[in-house]
N, C-alpha and C positions, 0 to 999 in steps of 0.2 A: 641744787635741783639741776636735772638736765633739762633745759629747754627744747633739745631735738627729741627725747625720748617720747616713745608712745604717740607721735603726732597724728598717728590714724589717718594717714592721706587718703584722699579719694581715690576711689578706685580705679577712675580712668588716668590719673597722675602719671604711672609710669610709662605708659605706652605715649602719652603727651611729652614727659621728658624724652624720651628716645628718639620722637622725630624731632626735637625742638634741637636737639643735640645734632643729630643728621643733617637739619638744616644748616647748622652752624651760627644760631641765633643765641646770642648773649645778653640779651637785655631782659629775660625774664624776671618775675619775682620772686622771691626766695621762699623755703617752706614756712619759717618763722610769720612773713606777712600773710601767706594763705591762711593759717592757721588762725591769725586773728579777724580775717577777713569771715572766716568760715564763722566763728564764735558772734561778731558783731551780726552777721546775717540772721543768725537763728534768734536774735532778737526780737529781730521785724518778723511780724506773722501775716499772711496775704498782704504782701508789700510789692511795690514796686524798685526794681534794681536798674541800675545804669552801671554800665563798665566802659569807660574811656579808655582804650587800648586793650583791645583783645590779645595782640601778641597771638601766640600759640595754643591760648586757653588755659593756660596754668593757672592764673589768678579765677578766670572765670570757673574751674571745677571746683576750688575752693569754694568760691559764692554759692555755686549751686548746691554742694553737700551742706551747706547751713541752711539753706532756704526750706522753707515746707512747700508741701504740695499747691498751695493757693496764690504763691508768690510768681510773679515773671521778672526775668533779666534779660535787657537789651543791652546789647555788646557792641562795639564798633572800634575799627581799624580799619586804614588805608592801605593794610598791604595784603594782596590776595594770598600771597604765598604762606603768611601766616596764617590767616584766617581759615585757609584750605586745610591746617591741621586742627585747629578747633573744629570746625564744622566735622571732619572725619570722625575726630571720638565723642562729640558732644551734640552734635545736631539731633540725634535721636530723642535728646530731652525737649519734651513738649513746652517746659517753661521757658526755653532759651529763645531766643532772636539775635542771629548775628548777620550784622551789617559791614559791607566791606565798600568803605565810602569817607569823604572827608568828615572829621570829627567836628570842626565847627560847621560845617552845613547841617549836619544831623542835628546839634544843639540847637541852631536856631529853628529847626524844624519843630522841635518839642518846646518851643517859649511857651506859657501859659501852662503846662503840664506840672505835675509834682511828683516826685519821686522820693523813696523813704532811706535810699542808700544809694550813693554815688561813689564809684571807685575810680579816681582819676591816674591813670598811668602812663599818661602819652601827654604830650604839648597842649592840645586842644582841651581847652576846660581846665587847664592847671597853669602852664606858660602863658597859653594863648588864650584871651576872652575867658577867663578865670568867671567872670560876671555872669555869664551864661550859662555856666555850669551851677553858679551858686542860686540864679533864680529860679533851678529846678528843684532845690532842696525844699521838702515839706518840712513843717515846725515838728520840731521832735526827730526829724531824719538825719541821718549822717552824711558827711563828706569826707574822705580820705584820700590822702596822697602819700606816694611812698616816695623813696630814693632822694629824701631831704640831706644825708650824711654824704661826704665827698666818696665816689665811683670810681674804681680804675677805667673806666671807659668815658669820662667826662671831657669834653673839651676844656680847654684854659679857660674860655668866658662862660663857663656854664655856672660856676661857683656864685657868679654875681647875680645871674637869673634866681640860684637858689635863695640866695640871700634877701632879693629885692620881694619875691613871692612870702620868705618868712615874717618880712616887715609888713606886708599886705596884710598878714592873717593876724598879726597883733593887733591891727587897727580896725577890723571890722565890727560893724555894728550887727546886733542880729544873732551871733554866733558865740558860743563857747569853743573855746580852742583849748587843745592838749597836745603839746610836742612831745614826742618820743625819740630818745636818742637810742634806738635798738631795732634790732633788723639793719634793714637799709635806711631808716632814718622816716617816722612815719609821724603824721600830724593828723589828726582826728578832731573835725568842727561835729558841733552839734547846731542846729537851727533854734534859736528860742523864741523868735518873735518875726 
C-alpha cells in the first residue's frame, strides 16, 4: 500500500503550495494530514468547523474539500502574510470565513458556541488555553492536533511541551483519545459527554 498514491488533492492545493514555497513558509501541514482531515470532515454533515492556525490555507483547502455544502468553516491565524495566501485562493468559497487575529481572542469570543470539528494547528487552543478550544467541541465532535512527533524545526524546549500536552490528553474526562504515530503525529479526540 502506498499511502501517497491517489491522494486526489484539492484543486486549489498546488497554487497554494507554490505561493507557500515562494513565501518561505515551512510549517505547513503535510498531505497525509490533509487527507485525514478531509475524510473526517466528510463524516460531518451540515456542521460547524473551526481551524486554529490557517497558515497559508493548505489544511483549510483539505477541510473544505471534505465538507458538504451546508457546513461552514471558521479559520484563524495572526499572520496576515500567511492568511493573504489563503484569502487569494480560497476566499471565493462562501462556506469559509478567515480571521486574521489572535487565536486566543477568537476562542474567548466563541465561548458558549459549539463546533463539530476543530483542527488545532497552532499554539492557541493547543499549547495555550486548550480549555477554551475543548469547551467548544460538541458531543460527538472531533478535536484534532498534528505535529506531535519530533519535527526538525522544533526548538529544544518544545518536546517537553508536546509531552505535557499528550499527558493532558491521557487524563481528559468526557473525551475518547487516539494517538497516531503517523504523518507528523496526530491525536484525534471525540467528545463523549
